N, C-alpha and C positions, 0 to 999 in steps of 0.2 A: 235657602232662606236661614237667617240666623235664629237661634233660640231667643226669645224675648228675655230681658233681664228680670222681669217679673211676670209671671203667668197670672191667668184669670183667677184661678183657684187661690193663689197666694194673696191677690188682692182682695179676694172676697173675704178671706180668713183675718186679713189685717183690718178691713173696714168693721168687721163684726167684733173684732178684739178692741177696736177702738170706740165701740159703740155708736158708730155713725149710721144714719140711714142712707139709702141710695142717694136721696136728695142732697143731704149734706156732703156726701163724699163727692158728688158731683160738682157742687159748690167749691170744695176744696182743691178740686183738680182743674178748676178755671172753667167749667162749662156755665154758660150764661143761663139765667133763669128761664126756663121754658117747660113747657108739659113734656118735653122729651128728655130732659136731664136725666132722670131716674133710668129711662131706658138706654141711655148711652152708658151709664155706669154699668147696667145689667150686660149689656153686649160686650163690655170689657171683662167682666167677670165670668162669663160663660164661654170667652174665647172667639166670640163671633167677630170681634174687632180686636186688633192688636194694640197693646199698651204702648204708646209712643215712649222714646227715651226721656223726653221731658216729664211726662207723667210718672215713669217708673221712678225717676229721681225724687219726685215729690213724695211718692209712696214710700220710698227707702228712708226718706227724711223723717216722715211721719212714724214710721216703725222705729226709727232712733231716738224719738221723743220730741222731735222738732213741732211746735205749734205756733202758727203765725197769729197776728193779733186779731185776725177775724175768724178764729177758730170757734166752732158752735159752742155756745155757752150750754146748752141743754144737750147732752149725749146720752144715748140709751146705755143702760148697764148691760154688758154682755149676759146673755142668758147661759145658764149652767144646763149641760145636758141632762136629760132624764137619768137619774139613778147615780149621778156623779157624786152625791153626797156620801154614797157608799165608799168610793175610792179615797176620800179624803180622811177617813179616820184612822 
């Protein structure tokens, strides 16, 4: 089995850096609206499911700054880690 282009941990870090919820990331990856969309992204992030080459391409494009027209207008600001303000001085 070949190593995935983007692994689950990288996908999660990317989602968090973009300020997207599980549901929003699911929408941006093309999952249809359903109660299971968040769970589908969670399974990708935990490695329970492999990230397909097409979804990996989308994630790579988002990481590079691409934003489609239907990009969520309200995104969550990435949270700072506790105590990180001490390291920025």
